[in-house]
C-alpha positions, -999 to 999 in steps of 0.1 A, spaced: -91 -389 -345 -90 -364 -316 -110 -388 -300 -78 -411 -295 -47 -382 -285 -42 -377 -244 -43 -337 -245 -16 -340 -210 -16 -299 -207 -53 -295 -211 -58 -325 -185 -24 -300 -160 -42 -273 -172 -76 -292 -148 -52 -303 -123 -39 -267 -114 -83 -247 -117 -92 -283 -95 -68 -280 -69 -70 -240 -72 -107 -237 -69 -112 -268 -53 -139 -285 -74 -155 -280 -113 -178 -260 -114 -208 -275 -132 -228 -257 -156 -263 -244 -159 -277 -269 -184 -257 -302 -164 -283 -289 -136 -312 -288 -155 -302 -322 -163 -299 -336 -129 -334 -319 -119 -355 -332 -151 -339 -369 -145 -351 -365 -105 -388 -344 -114 -385 -376 -141 -382 -407 -115 -409 -389 -89 -435 -391 -112 -426 -432 -120 -429 -432 -81 -463 -421 -81 -468 -435 -120 -464 -467 -106 -486 -473 -78 -510 -457 -98 -507 -467 -128 -520 -439 -149 -501 -436 -181 -503 -396 -185 -477 -394 -152 -455 -427 -170 -456 -409 -197 -442 -381 -181 -420 -398 -162 -405 -411 -200 -409 -374 -215 -390 -359 -185 -368 -391 -185 -356 -385 -216 -356 -350 -223 -331 -349 -190 -308 -374 -212 -305 -352 -241 -297 -319 -216 -272 -338 -199 -256 -353 -239 -254 -314 -248 -240 -295 -224 -215 -328 -218 -223 -332 -181 -194 -364 -177 -165 -346 -190 -174 -323 -159 -175 -351 -136 -137 -358 -110 
C-alpha cells in the first residue's frame, strides 16, 4: 500500500541532507556487497581461461552472496 505513495517530505529531507553533505553516505553492508560482487567477477575472470570448476563455484557463490547482501542493505535506495 505505502509503496505507491510519494512522500514529498522524506524526499525533501533527502535533498537537503544531500546538498549539505555533498552526497549520501553508503552503509557498511553496501560496501561489503560491492566488494563481494567484484571478488566474484575477479574469480570468474580466472575461472574462464583455466576451466576450474572450483573457481566457477566460488565466483557464483560470491556473486549470489553479494547480491543478497546488497538487497538486505537496500543498496539501491542509496543511489542518487
